[in-house]
C-alpha positions as CSV (number, residue, x, y, z in Angstrom):
1,M,84.1,59.2,6.8
2,T,82.5,55.1,7.7
3,D,84.2,52.0,7.6
4,A,81.2,50.4,6.5
5,P,82.2,46.6,5.2
6,A,81.1,46.1,1.7
7,P,77.7,44.4,1.3
8,T,77.6,40.7,0.2
9,V,76.5,38.6,-2.1
10,Q,75.2,35.2,-1.0
11,S,74.7,32.3,-3.2
12,P,71.2,31.1,-4.6
13,L,72.1,27.8,-2.6
14,A,72.6,30.3,0.8
15,R,69.3,31.9,0.0
16,T,67.0,29.0,-0.2
17,V,68.9,27.0,2.6
18,T,67.6,31.1,4.8
19,L,64.4,31.1,3.1
20,V,63.5,27.2,4.2
21,S,65.4,27.2,7.7
22,A,63.3,30.5,8.9
23,T,60.0,28.8,7.5
24,I,60.7,25.5,9.5
25,L,61.6,27.7,11.8
26,I,58.3,30.3,11.7
27,A,55.8,27.2,10.6
28,A,56.6,25.8,14.1
29,Q,56.1,28.7,15.9
30,T,53.3,29.4,14.3
31,I,51.1,26.4,14.1
32,T,51.8,25.2,17.5
33,A,50.6,28.7,18.7
34,A,47.7,28.7,17.2
35,V,47.0,25.3,17.8
36,A,47.4,25.5,21.6
37,G,45.4,28.8,21.3
38,G,42.4,27.0,20.2
39,W,42.5,24.0,23.3
40,A,43.2,26.3,25.4
41,I,40.4,28.4,25.2
42,A,38.1,25.5,24.6
43,G,39.2,24.0,28.1
44,F,38.8,27.6,29.3
45,L,35.6,28.0,28.3
46,G,34.8,24.3,29.4
47,L,33.4,24.1,25.5
48,G,34.0,20.1,25.1
49,D,36.4,17.5,22.9
50,Y,35.0,18.5,19.8
51,V,34.5,21.9,19.7
52,A,38.6,22.0,21.0
53,Y,39.1,19.9,17.6
54,G,37.3,22.8,16.0
55,L,39.1,25.6,17.5
56,E,42.3,23.8,17.3
57,A,41.4,22.7,12.9
58,V,40.5,26.6,12.8
59,G,44.2,27.5,14.5
60,L,45.9,25.5,12.1
61,A,44.2,26.6,9.4
62,L,45.0,30.0,10.3
63,G,48.9,28.8,11.3
64,L,49.1,27.7,7.6
65,W,47.6,30.5,6.0
66,A,50.4,32.7,8.1
67,V,53.3,30.7,6.9
68,V,52.0,30.4,3.2
69,A,51.8,34.3,3.3
70,F,55.5,34.5,4.6
71,V,56.7,32.5,2.3
72,R,55.3,34.2,-0.8
73,V,56.5,37.9,0.7
74,A,60.2,36.4,1.3
75,R,60.0,34.9,-2.1
76,K,58.6,38.3,-3.6
77,N,61.2,40.3,-2.1
78,D,64.1,37.7,-2.4
79,P,67.0,40.1,-4.8
80,S,68.1,36.7,-7.4
81,R,64.3,37.3,-8.5
82,G,64.6,40.3,-10.5
């Protein structure tokens, strides 16, 4: 016999705060890594400033796409949405 604790039910406000906090954390890390990756690739290959800006813009777009995908999946799997 196990003495597992009963699952607790979070309030909608607590779930919303958790989702917003996770989104901020993931957005900061994902977008920063994507933009820095574009800068690093352009610098390593000596591609110049304009190509670096282009790669950073591509990285930014990919990072934003990843954050939006995360929020969509998180909202879809939220138990309060039924």
